Structure formats: structure tokens, C-alpha cells
C-alpha positions in Angstrom: 89.2 98.0 165.8 87.2 94.9 165.0 86.4 93.7 161.7 82.9 94.5 162.1 83.6 98.1 162.6 84.7 98.2 159.0 81.3 97.3 157.7 80.0 100.9 157.6 83.2 102.6 156.2 83.3 99.8 153.4 79.4 100.0 152.6 79.8 104.1 152.5 83.0 103.7 150.2 81.0 101.3 147.9 77.9 103.5 147.7 80.1 106.5 147.1 81.8 104.7 144.3 78.7 103.9 142.6 77.5 107.4 142.9 81.0 108.4 141.5 80.1 106.3 138.3 77.3 108.9 137.5 79.0 112.2 138.5 82.9 112.3 139.2 82.9 115.8 141.3 79.5 115.8 143.1 80.2 113.1 145.8 83.5 114.8 147.2 81.7 118.1 146.9 78.8 116.9 149.0 81.2 115.4 151.5 83.1 118.5 151.9 80.0 120.7 152.3 78.2 118.4 155.0 81.4 118.2 157.1 82.3 122.2 156.6 78.8 123.6 157.0 76.7 121.0 158.9 78.4 120.0 162.0 75.2 118.9 163.6 75.2 115.9 161.2 78.6 114.6 162.1 77.1 112.5 165.0 75.1 110.6 162.2 78.0 109.8 160.1 79.3 106.4 160.7 83.0 107.4 159.4 86.0 109.0 160.8 85.3 112.6 159.9 88.9 113.6 160.5 90.0 111.8 157.3 87.8 114.0 155.1 89.2 117.3 156.5 91.0 118.1 153.4 87.7 118.2 151.4 86.4 121.2 153.7 89.3 123.6 152.9 88.2 126.5 150.8 90.6 125.9 147.5 89.1 122.1 147.3 85.7 123.0 148.0 85.8 125.9 145.2 87.6 123.6 142.5 85.3 120.9 143.3 82.3 123.4 142.9 83.7 124.8 139.7 84.2 121.1 138.3 80.9 119.9 139.4 79.1 123.0 137.7 81.1 122.4 134.5 80.1 118.8 134.6 76.4 119.5 135.4 76.1 122.0 132.5 78.0 119.9 129.9 76.3 116.8 130.7 73.0 118.5 129.5 74.5 119.1 125.9 73.9 116.0 123.7 77.4 114.7 122.1 79.3 116.9 124.6 77.7 114.5 127.3 79.1 111.5 125.6 82.6 113.0 125.2 82.5 113.8 128.9 81.7 110.3 129.7 85.0 108.9 128.2 87.1 112.1 129.5 86.0 111.8 133.1 86.6 107.9 133.6 90.0 108.5 134.9 88.8 111.3 137.5 85.9 108.7 138.7 88.5 106.0 139.2 90.8 108.4 141.2 88.2 109.9 143.2 86.7 106.5 143.8 90.2 105.4 144.9 90.8 108.2 147.2 87.5 108.5 149.0 87.7 104.6 149.7 91.3 105.3 151.0 90.1 107.9 153.5 87.3 105.6 154.6 89.2 102.7 155.4 92.6 104.1 156.8 95.5 102.4 158.3 98.2 100.0 156.5 97.8 97.6 159.4 94.3 96.8 158.0 95.3 96.3 154.4 92.8 93.5 153.8 89.8 95.5 154.6 91.2 98.3 152.4 92.1 96.0 149.6 88.6 94.6 149.6 87.0 98.0 149.6 89.2 99.3 146.7 88.4 96.3 144.7 84.7 96.6 145.2 84.6 100.2 144.9 86.5 100.5 141.7 84.4 97.7 140.1 81.4 99.3 141.4 82.4 102.7 139.7 83.3 101.0 136.4 80.1 99.1 136.2 77.7 102.2 136.9 79.9 104.3 134.7 79.8 101.8 131.7 76.1 101.4 132.1 75.5 105.2 131.9 77.7 105.4 129.1 76.0 102.7 127.1 72.6 104.1 127.8 73.7 107.7 126.7 75.1 106.3 123.4 71.8 104.4 122.7 69.7 107.7 123.7 72.0 109.7 121.3 71.7 107.3 118.5 67.8 106.5 118.9 66.5 110.0 119.9 69.0 112.3 118.6 70.1 113.3 121.9 67.0 114.8 122.8 66.2 112.5 125.8 69.8 113.0 127.2 69.2 116.3 129.3 66.3 114.5 131.0 68.4 111.4 131.6 70.9 113.7 133.0 68.6 115.5 135.4 67.6 112.1 136.7 71.3 111.1 137.1 71.8 114.5 139.0 69.1 113.7 141.6 70.3 110.1 142.2 74.0 111.3 142.5 72.8 114.1 145.1 70.4 112.1 147.5 72.4 108.9 146.9 75.7 110.7 148.1 73.6 112.0 151.2 72.2 108.4 151.9 75.5 106.7 151.6 77.0 109.2 154.3 74.0 109.1 156.8 72.5 105.5 156.1 75.1 103.5 154.3 73.1 100.3 154.7 69.9 101.8 153.1 72.3 103.2 150.4 73.9 99.8 149.8 70.4 98.2 149.1 69.6 100.8 146.8 73.1 100.5 144.9 72.7 96.7 144.9 69.3 97.3 142.9 71.0 100.0 140.7 74.0 97.5 139.8 71.6 94.8 139.0 69.9 97.0 136.6 73.1 98.1 135.1 74.4 94.6 134.6 71.0 93.3 133.2 71.2 96.2 130.7 75.0 95.2 129.9 74.5 91.6 129.7 70.8 90.7 129.7 68.5 90.1 126.9 66.2 93.2 127.2 64.7 94.1 123.8 67.4 94.9 121.4 65.4 94.0 118.5 62.3 96.1 119.5 61.6 100.0 119.2 64.0 102.5 118.2 67.2 100.4 119.0 66.0 98.1 116.1 66.2 101.2 113.8 69.8 102.3 114.6 71.2 103.4 111.3 74.6 101.9 110.2 77.7 104.0 110.5 80.6 103.6 108.1 82.7 105.6 110.7 81.7 103.0 113.4 82.5 100.3 110.8 85.8 101.6 109.8 86.9 101.8 113.5 85.6 98.5 114.3 87.1 97.1 111.2 90.5 98.4 112.0 90.4 97.3 115.4 89.3 93.7 114.4 92.0 93.4 112.0 94.6 94.6 114.3 93.4 92.4 117.4 93.2 89.4 115.6 96.6 89.8 114.1 98.2 90.4 117.2 96.2 88.1 119.7 95.7 85.2 117.2 98.6 85.8 114.8 95.7 86.1 112.1 97.3 85.9 108.3 95.4 86.8 105.3 96.1 85.1 102.0 95.2 86.0 98.5 93.8 89.3 99.3 94.5 90.7 95.9 91.5 88.2 94.7 88.9 90.6 96.6 87.4 93.1 93.8 88.6 96.6 94.8 86.3 98.6 92.2 83.2 96.0 91.8 80.4 95.2 94.0 80.5 91.4 95.3 79.3 89.2 97.8 81.5 87.1 100.2 80.8 83.5 101.2 82.7 81.7 104.0 82.5 78.9 106.3 81.1 79.8 110.1 82.7 78.3 113.2 82.7 81.1 115.5 80.7 84.2 116.9 83.6 86.2 115.7 83.5 85.3 112.2 81.7 88.4 111.0 84.3 90.6 112.6 87.0 88.6 111.2 85.6 88.8 107.6 85.3 92.7 108.2 88.9 92.9 109.2 90.0 90.8 106.5 88.0 92.3 103.5 88.7 96.0 104.5 85.9 97.2 102.5 82.5 98.1 103.9 80.7 94.6 104.1 77.2 94.3 105.4 76.8 90.9 107.2 73.7 88.7 108.1 73.8 87.8 111.6 71.3 85.6 113.6 68.6 87.6 115.3 69.4 86.2 118.9 72.7 88.3 119.0 70.9 91.5 119.0 68.8 90.9 121.9 71.0 92.8 124.2 70.1 96.6 123.6 73.6 97.7 123.7 75.0 94.9 121.6 72.4 95.2 119.0 72.9 98.8 118.5 76.6 98.3 118.1 75.9 95.7 115.6 73.8 97.8 113.7 76.2 100.7 113.7 78.7 98.3 112.1 76.7 97.0 109.3 75.2 93.9 110.5 71.6 93.1 110.2 69.6 90.6 112.0 67.9 87.3 110.4 65.5 85.0 112.4 66.6 81.5 111.2 63.4 80.0 112.4 61.7 81.0 109.4 61.9 82.6 106.0 62.7 85.8 107.3 61.0 88.4 104.6 62.5 91.4 106.3 66.1 90.1 106.4 65.7 89.1 102.6 64.4 92.4 101.8 67.2 94.1 103.9 69.7 92.2 102.3 68.4 93.3 98.8 68.3 96.8 99.8 72.0 96.5 100.5 72.7 95.2 97.2 70.4 97.6 95.4 72.0 100.5 97.4 75.5 99.2 95.6 77.2 98.0 98.9 78.9 94.5 99.4 77.3 91.6 101.3 78.7 89.0 103.3 77.1 85.7 104.0 77.8 82.5 105.8 75.8 79.8 104.2 75.9 77.2 106.6 73.1 78.9 108.5 74.8 78.3 111.8 77.9 77.9 113.7 79.9 74.6 113.0 82.0 74.4 116.1 83.9 71.2 115.4 86.3 72.3 112.6 84.2 70.8 109.9 82.1 72.6 107.1 78.6 71.7 106.9 76.7 71.6 103.5 75.5 75.2 102.6 71.9 75.9 102.9 69.6 76.1 99.9 68.9 79.6 98.9 71.9 81.2 100.5 73.4 82.5 97.4 70.2 83.8 95.8 70.9 87.5 96.5 74.1 87.1 94.5 72.6 85.3 91.7 69.4 87.6 91.5 72.0 90.6 91.1 74.4 88.5 89.0 77.1 89.6 91.3 80.7 88.0 91.7 81.0 85.8 94.8 84.4 85.9 96.6 84.9 82.4 98.4 86.7 82.4 101.5 88.0 79.8 104.1 88.4 80.8 107.7 91.0 78.4 109.2 90.8 77.6 113.0 88.2 80.0 114.1 86.4 77.0 115.8 89.2 77.2 118.3 88.7 81.0 119.3 85.2 80.1 121.0 85.0 76.4 122.3 81.6 75.4 123.6 80.9 77.0 126.7 83.0 80.2 125.9 82.4 83.7 124.5 85.7 85.7 124.6 88.4 84.5 122.1 90.9 82.1 122.8 94.7 83.0 121.4 94.2 80.3 118.6 96.3 80.7 115.5 94.0 81.6 112.6 93.9 82.6 108.9 91.6 83.7 106.2 92.2 82.3 102.5 90.4 84.0 99.5 89.8 82.1 96.7 89.4 82.9 92.8 86.2 84.9 92.3 83.1 83.1 90.7 81.5 84.9 88.0 77.9 84.1 88.5 76.9 85.7 85.3 79.2 83.6 83.3 78.1 80.5 85.2 74.4 81.2 84.7 74.9 81.8 81.1 76.9 78.4 81.0 73.9 76.5 82.2 74.5 75.9 85.7 71.7 76.5 88.1 71.5 77.7 91.9 72.0 74.5 93.2 75.1 73.6 91.0 76.9 77.1 91.9 76.3 76.7 95.6 77.8 73.2 95.5 80.8 74.5 93.6 81.3 77.2 96.2 81.1 74.6 98.9 83.3 72.1 97.2 86.1 75.1 96.6 85.8 76.1 100.0 86.2 72.6 101.5 88.9 71.7 99.1 90.8 74.9 100.5 90.2 74.0 104.1 91.4 70.3 103.5 94.6 71.8 102.0 95.1 74.2 105.0 93.9 71.9 107.6 95.6 68.7 106.5 92.2 66.8 107.0 89.0 66.6 105.1 86.9 69.4 106.6 83.5 68.2 105.0 81.1 67.6 107.7 80.9 63.7 108.2 77.5 62.4 108.4 76.2 62.5 112.0 72.8 62.7 113.9 74.3 65.1 116.6 74.1 68.6 116.4 77.5 70.7 115.7 75.8 73.8 117.1 75.9 72.2 120.5 79.3 70.9 120.0 78.3 67.3 120.2 79.4 66.2 116.7 82.6 64.3 116.1 85.5 66.5 116.7 88.1 67.2 114.1 91.7 66.0 114.0 94.1 68.0 116.2 
């Protein structure tokens, strides 16, 4: 068999794998039914029908029908559908591999089989992840009301898509390519995470606790993160944390280090992707527009404090990705001073090495978090210090700790370059 003869089986396998990302049991059930009860269609199917004979057997068809029916009914129940999405993933991956193997048989043609498996499994995971993300957002923003409607649409896509994949794989490939594009755009694109109901997703302490635990142990294992002077963090008193900012992961680092619920102000741009925007809001983050005085962010921060929760601030206003600490922005601690709350300063060492310019995923750089003595803002104000003096004191203390830990002066040198773009003078190695 020539290489071109594998085009249709490979396309069919990829298309069926995409459909499997929506429904685990429907594609193999449809194949079995078509081959068992519609022999007239065999001439139009560009695959080796004999390799799917196992799907036409009565026990297999009955088992697939029962499983598909259970999947159909369970997927119409909010919350249950989200649980099914996670439980069914191994079945989807397994069926995708089985169908692909049956479509591209023969160990002598291992190259085509390997290519088909890689594309098939990637397609299944992409569609499944996009579907799961959409369902989670729908559950959060509509209370699950829209989930049954979404499920019916997915049923129709799965049924029609499986038939087209068998009878017209090229046409199916075009449709699947468009579907994958939409899934990838949803997963990674900027499609309005700061608009509509997603922007009103309510924070969840359950989500935060899970994320905090995962963050703490991830950075401990992957980055060897150590936490120093944790005993200085108040346990039974509301507070505001202030730390230097060098990585997009600093919020997760501080959340994992503090171990107490900590609402963190994050740049608005980080919320643009709907799935990421929804997730950040669930783990107690809220957006701030750095291009202006953001009244909504100020109001939200004050509500957090008025409700008795802790607040995390990165007063540099933006990431300093070169290993230094920029001068803190005026007004950064206004929230703490207005409420006369204690401030917990912290220095995060080496987080600038986690995400060098041009990267997003964290590198395995060694890092640490160092808490400093709490600043009693009420006592400082009563002693005659104003906001600018307290802010400078914070900056001096954090820089002094950073200099002690890093072995060089971490104060930002005077430069006309932008540290956000990674063009400023680099810190000593």
C-alpha cells in the first residue's frame, strides 16, 4: 500500500478522535451500527471495514449503547456533567487510540500509525479540554442552566460528525480543523474574559484552598522554594501583604507562602482569556486597569478589606524582570493606611528567573520567600509619619532583605530602559 493510501484512514482517525473528545462512546457505537445494519454504505467508507468487525458483535454493541445512553442522560445534569468530563477522559483517550490503531493497521507501517496516534490523541485532548472549560464556565456563570442546551448541541455534532468522518473524511477534516481552531482560540486567545457574566464570577475559598495547596507544593518540589520567618505572618488579625514583583507567578507564590486567604490585585490583561479570567476570579484575584486610576479596582479592594479579608499588593505596579526592585508607586498602600491595618512585607528571591523574557511556563530556578517584621501602620501614623514615608520605609526594608539574600544591591539602578520589556541592565549572576 502506498503512502497516499493512508491519507483517508489517518484523516478519518483524527476526525473520529475529535468527536471522541465530545463523547466517549458515541463514535464507536455509530461505527458498529453502520457496519452491522447498513452494509450498503460499506462501498462509500474509505477504510478497511474488517478491522472494525469487533464493534459489530452483540455484546459490544449492547455495552456501547448502554454506556452512550448513560453518558447522554448524565451529561444533561449540571455538576454531574462536569464530573463526567473528568471521569471519562481515560475512556476517551483509550477509544481514540483503539480506533486509530484499527484504522491504520500493520506493524510494517509503524510511521503512519505513530503519526496518526500523535495527532489523534492531541485532537482528543484539545477538544475535551475546550469542552470541559466551556462547561465549567457555563456552570459558574449560568448556574448550569445552559449546560443541557450545550450538551444537546454536542450530541448533534458528535452524531453528524462521526457519520461524516466515515463517509467523507476530507469534509470532516475541514470541519474539525475549524472546530480545533475555535477550541484553541478559546483556550489561549483573548476573547473577552473581562466582559459579561464571566467578569462576575464569584470567588471561591474551596478553589483558593486547592490552588494554594497545589501552588505551595509545586514550587517546593519544582523550584525548591523555602519560606522564611513565616511565624511573622499574623494568624488572628487582618493584614495586607506587600512584596516585590518579578514574575507572573508571584501571586501564586505569595498565596502558597501565606497559606491564609489572600485577595490579590492583578493586571486586567491577565483576565482577557475567558477560562483564565474565570479561574483567577475563583482563586480570589481581581483585575486592575493600570492605564488609569481604576475606581472599580479601588472599590473592590476596599470591599475586600471591609469584609475582613486579607489583601496582597505588589506596589511596583508591574513586573521587574531583571532581578531588581523598582520604586514603589505612590498610593499603593493607601488601602492599608485607610483601614490602619498591619502590613506584612515580603521579599521573593529569584522569581525573575522563573519566567525570563519570552517565556510563560516557570523554569526550575531555586527561589525563596522571606517575611519581614510586621509594620504597625496605626503606630506609624500616630508617630507622625505620612503615607510617603511609610511607603519608603517598606521599600527600604524589602530592598535591605533582598540585598542580604541576593548578595547585591537589589534597588533598581537609574535607567531609561523599561524593565517590563526586559531591556534594563541585568542583575549580577
